[in-house]
C-alpha positions in Angstrom: 26.0 8.4 -1.4 25.8 9.2 -5.1 22.7 9.0 -7.2 22.5 5.6 -9.0 22.7 5.8 -12.8 23.8 4.1 -16.0 22.6 0.8 -17.4 20.9 -1.6 -15.0 23.4 -4.4 -15.8 26.4 -2.2 -14.9 25.2 -1.8 -11.3 27.6 -4.2 -9.7 28.8 -1.9 -6.9 27.6 -2.4 -3.4 24.8 -0.1 -2.1 26.3 3.3 -1.3 29.4 2.7 -3.4 31.4 1.8 -0.2 32.6 -1.3 1.4 30.0 -2.3 4.0 30.7 -2.8 7.7 32.2 -6.1 8.6 29.2 -7.3 10.5 27.1 -6.9 7.4 29.4 -9.1 5.4 29.1 -11.8 8.1 25.3 -11.5 8.4 24.2 -11.3 4.8 25.0 -14.9 3.8 23.1 -16.1 6.9 19.9 -14.7 5.4 19.6 -17.7 3.1 20.1 -20.2 5.9 17.1 -22.5 6.2 16.1 -22.0 2.6 15.3 -25.3 0.9 17.6 -26.6 -1.8 15.7 -27.5 -5.0 16.8 -29.4 -8.0 18.0 -26.8 -10.5 17.7 -27.6 -14.2 21.1 -28.0 -16.0 21.9 -25.4 -18.6 19.7 -22.6 -17.3 20.7 -19.3 -15.6 19.2 -19.4 -12.1 17.5 -16.2 -10.9 17.0 -15.9 -7.1 13.7 -14.3 -6.2 12.9 -13.3 -2.7 9.2 -12.7 -1.9 7.3 -12.0 1.4 4.0 -13.8 0.5 2.8 -17.0 2.1 -0.5 -18.9 1.9 -2.7 -18.3 -1.1 -0.8 -15.1 -2.0 2.4 -17.1 -2.2 0.7 -19.8 -4.1 -0.5 -17.3 -6.7 3.0 -16.0 -7.3 4.4 -19.5 -7.4 2.0 -20.2 -10.3 3.4 -17.2 -12.1 7.0 -18.4 -11.5 6.1 -21.9 -12.7 4.5 -20.4 -15.8 7.6 -18.3 -16.6 9.9 -21.3 -16.0 7.8 -23.4 -18.4 7.6 -20.6 -21.1 11.3 -20.8 -22.0 14.4 -22.9 -21.4 17.1 -20.3 -20.7 16.2 -18.9 -17.2 15.0 -20.7 -14.1 13.5 -18.5 -11.3 13.9 -19.9 -7.8 11.3 -18.4 -5.5 12.2 -18.1 -1.8 9.9 -16.9 0.9 11.6 -14.4 3.1 10.2 -12.7 6.3 11.1 -9.1 7.0 12.0 -8.8 3.4 12.7 -5.1 3.3 15.2 -5.3 6.1 16.9 -8.4 4.8 17.1 -7.1 1.3 18.9 -4.0 2.5 21.3 -6.1 4.6 22.0 -8.5 1.7 22.5 -5.6 -0.7 24.9 -3.8 1.6 26.8 -7.1 2.1 27.2 -7.6 -1.7 25.0 -10.7 -1.8 21.5 -9.5 -2.9 18.9 -11.6 -4.6 18.4 -11.0 -8.3 14.7 -10.0 -7.7 13.0 -8.9 -4.5 9.3 -8.3 -3.9 8.9 -5.1 -1.8 6.2 -2.5 -1.1 5.7 0.7 -3.1 6.6 2.8 -0.1 10.0 1.2 -0.1 10.9 2.4 -3.5 12.0 6.0 -2.9 13.8 5.0 0.4 15.7 2.2 -1.2 16.6 4.3 -4.3 17.9 7.1 -2.1 20.1 4.5 -0.3 21.6 3.5 -3.6 20.2 0.0 -3.0 18.3 -0.5 -6.3 19.1 -0.9 -10.0 17.4 1.6 -12.3 15.2 -0.1 -14.9 14.9 2.7 -17.5 17.2 1.1 -20.1 15.5 -2.3 -19.8 12.1 -0.7 -20.0 13.1 1.2 -23.1 14.5 -1.9 -24.7 11.3 -3.8 -24.0 9.0 -1.0 -25.1 7.3 -0.9 -21.7 5.9 2.6 -21.1 3.6 4.4 -18.7 0.7 4.2 -21.2 0.3 0.5 -20.4 -0.4 1.1 -16.8 -3.0 2.8 -14.6 -1.0 6.0 -14.0 -0.8 6.0 -10.2 0.7 2.5 -10.1 3.4 3.4 -12.6 4.2 6.7 -10.8 4.7 4.9 -7.5 7.7 3.1 -9.1 9.3 6.4 -10.3 11.6 8.6 -8.1 13.9 11.4 -9.0 13.3 10.9 -12.7 14.1 7.2 -12.8 12.1 4.0 -12.7 13.2 1.7 -9.9 10.5 -1.0 -9.9 7.4 -2.4 -11.6 4.1 -3.3 -10.0 2.8 -6.7 -9.1 -0.4 -6.6 -7.0 -2.0 -3.2 -6.5 -4.9 -2.1 -4.3 -7.4 0.8 -4.0 -9.7 1.3 -1.0 -13.5 1.9 -0.9 -16.3 2.1 1.6 -17.5 -1.4 2.6 -21.0 -1.7 4.2 -23.0 -4.4 5.9 -26.3 -4.7 4.0 -28.0 -6.7 6.7 -27.4 -4.0 9.3 -28.6 -1.4 6.8 -31.9 -3.2 6.3 -32.3 -3.6 10.1 -31.8 0.1 10.5 -34.4 0.9 7.9 -31.9 1.9 5.3 -31.8 0.8 1.7 -29.2 -2.0 1.7 -28.3 -1.3 -1.9 -27.8 2.5 -1.5 -24.6 3.4 0.3 -24.0 7.0 1.5 -22.6 9.3 -1.2 -21.6 12.3 0.9 -19.9 12.6 4.2 -23.0 14.2 5.6 -25.0 11.2 4.5 -22.4 8.9 6.0 -22.7 10.7 9.4 -26.5 10.4 9.3 -26.4 6.7 8.3 -23.8 6.1 11.1 -26.1 7.6 13.7 -29.0 5.3 12.6 -26.7 2.3 12.6 -25.3 2.9 16.1 -26.8 0.9 19.0 -26.4 0.8 22.7 -27.4 -1.9 25.3 -29.8 -1.4 28.2 -26.9 0.0 30.2 -26.0 2.6 27.6 -22.9 0.9 26.4 -22.1 0.9 22.7 -22.6 -2.5 21.1 -22.7 -1.4 17.4 -21.2 1.6 15.6 -22.3 2.8 12.2 -18.8 4.1 11.3 -15.5 4.6 13.2 -12.7 6.8 11.7 -10.4 4.9 14.0 -11.2 1.5 12.5 -9.2 -0.3 11.2 -6.6 2.3 12.1 -4.3 1.8 9.1 -4.8 5.2 7.4 -4.8 7.7 10.3 -2.6 9.9 8.0 -5.0 10.0 5.1 -8.3 11.6 6.3 -7.3 15.0 5.0 -7.2 13.6 1.4 -11.0 13.1 1.5 -11.4 16.8 2.2 -8.9 18.0 -0.4 -5.9 18.2 1.9 -2.4 17.3 1.1 0.5 16.5 3.4 3.1 18.4 1.5 3.4 20.7 -1.5 5.6 18.3 -3.5 8.6 20.6 -3.2 9.7 21.7 0.2 6.7 22.5 2.5 4.9 20.3 5.0 1.2 21.2 4.8 -0.7 19.0 7.3 -2.1 22.0 9.1 -3.9 23.3 6.0 -7.5 24.3 6.4 -8.6 21.2 4.5 -6.7 18.9 6.8 -7.9 20.7 9.9 -11.5 20.3 8.6 -10.9 16.6 8.1 -9.7 16.0 11.6 -12.5 18.1 13.1 -14.8 15.7 11.3 -12.8 12.8 12.9 -13.1 14.4 16.3 -16.8 14.9 15.9 -17.3 11.2 16.3 -15.4 11.2 19.6 -17.4 14.2 20.8 -20.8 12.8 19.8 -20.4 9.2 21.1 -17.9 9.8 23.9 -14.1 9.3 23.7 -14.2 7.0 26.7 -17.2 5.0 25.5 -15.5 4.5 22.1 -12.3 3.3 23.8 -14.3 0.7 25.8 -16.2 -0.4 22.6 -13.0 -0.7 20.6 -11.3 -2.8 23.3 -13.8 -5.6 22.5 -12.6 -6.0 18.9 -10.9 -9.2 18.0 -7.9 -9.8 15.7 -8.3 -8.4 12.2 -7.7 -11.9 10.6 -10.4 -13.6 12.5 -14.2 -13.9 12.7 -14.0 -11.4 15.5 -12.9 -8.7 13.1 -15.1 -5.6 13.9 -16.6 -5.4 10.5 -17.0 -9.2 9.9 -18.6 -9.6 13.4 -21.1 -6.8 12.7 -19.8 -4.4 15.3 -19.0 -1.7 12.8 -21.5 -1.3 9.9 -19.3 0.7 7.5 -15.6 0.7 7.1 -12.9 2.0 4.7 -11.1 -1.1 3.4 -9.1 -2.3 0.4 -9.8 -4.8 -2.4 -8.2 -7.5 -0.3 -11.1 -7.4 2.2 -13.0 -9.8 0.1 -10.5 -12.5 1.0 -11.2 -12.1 4.7 -15.0 -11.9 4.2 -15.0 -15.1 2.2 -12.8 -16.9 4.8 -14.2 -15.7 8.1 -17.8 -14.5 7.3 -18.9 -16.2 4.0 -22.5 -15.4 4.7 -22.0 -11.7 5.1 -24.2 -9.5 2.8 -22.0 -6.6 1.9 -21.2 -4.0 -0.7 -18.3 -1.7 -1.8 -18.6 1.8 -3.2 -16.5 4.9 -3.5 -15.9 6.5 -0.1 -18.2 9.6 0.4 -17.0 13.1 -0.2 -18.1 16.4 1.5 -21.3 17.7 0.0 -19.8 21.0 -0.8 -16.8 19.4 -2.6 -18.3 17.3 -5.5 -14.8 17.6 -7.1 -13.6 15.2 -4.4 -15.8 12.3 -5.6 -13.9 9.0 -5.9 -11.0 9.8 -3.6 -9.1 6.6 -2.9 -5.8 5.5 -1.4 -3.7 3.4 -3.8 -0.7 1.2 -2.9 1.0 -1.8 -4.4 3.6 -4.5 -4.1 6.5 -4.1 -6.5 9.4 -6.1 -8.0 12.9 -4.6 -7.9 16.4 -5.6 -8.9 18.7 -4.8 -6.0 22.0 -3.0 -6.6 24.7 -5.5 -7.3 22.4 -8.4 -8.4 24.5 -10.9 -10.4 21.9 -11.6 -13.1 20.0 -8.3 -13.7 19.2 -8.9 -17.3 17.7 -12.3 -16.6 15.9 -10.9 -13.6 14.3 -8.3 -15.8 13.1 -11.0 -18.2 11.1 -12.4 -15.3 9.8 -9.0 -14.2 8.7 -8.4 -17.8 6.8 -11.6 -17.8 5.0 -10.8 -14.5 4.0 -7.5 -16.1 2.6 -9.0 -19.2 -1.2 -9.2 -19.3 -1.0 -13.0 -18.9 1.3 -12.8 -15.9 -0.6 -10.0 -14.2 -4.0 -11.6 -14.6 -2.7 -15.0 -13.3 -1.2 -13.4 -10.3 -4.0 -11.0 -9.4 -6.8 -13.5 -10.1 -5.0 -15.8 -7.6 -4.7 -13.0 -5.0 -8.1 -11.7 -5.9 -7.0 -8.2 -6.6 -7.1 -6.0 -9.7 -4.2 -5.6 -12.0 -2.1 -2.4 -12.5 -2.5 -2.6 -16.3 -5.0 -0.5 -18.3 -5.9 -3.6 -20.4 -8.1 -6.1 -18.7 -9.5 -9.2 -20.4 -13.2 -10.0 -20.3 -12.4 -13.3 -18.7 -10.6 -11.6 -15.8 -13.7 -9.5 -15.0 -16.2 -12.3 -15.6 -14.4 -14.9 -13.5 -13.0 -12.7 -10.7 -14.4 -13.8 -7.3 -14.7 -10.3 -5.9 -18.2 -9.1 -7.0 -17.0 -5.5 -6.7 -13.7 -5.7 -8.6 -14.9 -3.1 -11.1 -15.4 -0.6 -8.3 -11.8 -0.9 -7.3 -10.5 -0.7 -10.9 -12.5 2.4 -11.5 -11.3 4.0 -8.3 -7.7 3.2 -9.2 -8.2 5.2 -12.4 -9.6 8.2 -10.5 -7.7 11.5 -10.7 -8.3 11.7 -7.0 -6.3 8.6 -6.2 -3.7 9.3 -3.5 -0.5 7.5 -2.5 2.0 8.1 0.3 4.4 11.1 -0.2 7.8 10.3 -1.6 9.8 12.1 1.1 12.7 10.8 3.1 11.0 11.6 6.4 7.8 9.8 5.6 8.1 7.1 8.3 8.6 9.7 11.0 5.8 11.9 9.5 3.3 9.0 9.4 4.1 8.2 13.1 3.7 11.8 14.0 0.3 11.9 12.3 -0.7 8.7 14.0 0.1 10.3 17.4 -1.8 13.4 16.4 -4.8 11.3 15.5 -4.7 9.7 18.9 -4.6 13.1 20.6 -7.5 14.3 18.5 -9.5 11.1 18.9 -9.2 11.2 22.7 -10.1 14.9 22.7 -6.8 15.8 24.4 -6.0 18.4 21.7 -7.9 20.3 19.0 -7.2 19.3 15.4 -5.5 22.7 14.8 -3.2 22.3 17.9 -2.2 18.7 17.0 -1.6 19.3 13.3 0.3 22.6 13.8 2.6 20.8 16.2 3.2 18.1 13.7 3.8 20.6 10.9 6.4 22.5 12.9 8.3 19.4 13.9 8.3 17.8 10.5 9.2 21.0 8.6 12.4 21.2 10.7 13.2 17.6 9.9 12.4 18.0 6.2 14.5 21.1 6.0 17.5 19.2 7.4 17.0 16.3 5.0 16.7 18.7 2.0 19.9 20.4 3.0 21.6 17.0 3.1 20.2 16.1 -0.3 21.5 19.3 -1.8 25.0 18.5 -0.4 24.8 15.1 -2.1 23.7 16.8 -5.4 20.3 15.1 -5.6 17.6 16.7 -7.6 13.9 16.1 -7.1 12.2 15.5 -10.5 
């Protein structure tokens, strides 16, 4: 497959530049089956927009769509809720019937771009005067791959330490003073851990395995990186090994089997039985979205949010956070790319961004934030998440073609480490060897295709 290029509105070819398999041509039109038909205003160009959100998140984007439709009389955006949106967008694009706009995740961007499934936005951005300077840098950079811009952000997120102030007070800790170093975190965790009369764990101060979404990331908090940005997998670096030795220290201290039994009692994340909401875990790494679950399932919870602690001997690692975001893209072959970009541009205005992110109760990816947004935002710690997003220590997932496999390998390694079935060095060196071989193969393939990493 060739590298996409040229003006966005010239990208009428199917993804990959080849005729798709017959089964895709049959399947793609079926993706729209069941979508409600709405009265479309006469005289307007209709832009089809696929989005994954439901509930209050979907309502927030529908408010933005309605605001855009009311702001002018040339374009009408039709919002359709689509499950498994990444898979269905690929299928529809390969079948030559993509939506005009699709709402994906930031980790889809490089993978879709490499499949020739997206329209580059550079010419439209230049024409509109939209530049990196308007954005929190990390959120812009997640939309860029191989020297081109393939997406623009919608709702971003950074992560922070969340703590239960009531449990802090019960343990004799200052409820308004979270741990600032990992050594303090460990000491706090010990004081916050409780067992019943039979010695069974009933409350943990902190669990590196909870909620289990970022098993790949612990090295970042110790200065580790997962690859060198060019050609080498680096998960077995000293910094990463140190991080997973810290992870394993919890299993060794409290007992791997005892922790398994304790974790088996956790309820669903989206429920009052969530381990943090139910008071079973006193401190947890979570994102800006956690406020929504607290307000719904544990409205009386006294909690706080602060930067996740750093090693005492690495003050340069203060304010490490993981950043991710939802994005808007124009699939390759979209029939109305110019009108689609008009809508994306509106979403990325300060008005559009604040309307959307106020509704979803997140922060915006833009540098400029209105006083009203900060004053009226429901999340009392929204400034913490904004400041963390600006941190030079903000980390996102690597833009490598083997990332899905790499993440799975790191998750498996985490399990081996957590259950004390392997040392961190053994587990990470095994992952590094396997993934280096896979990355080498992929890079040879990329060179044959003439792709350059920029």
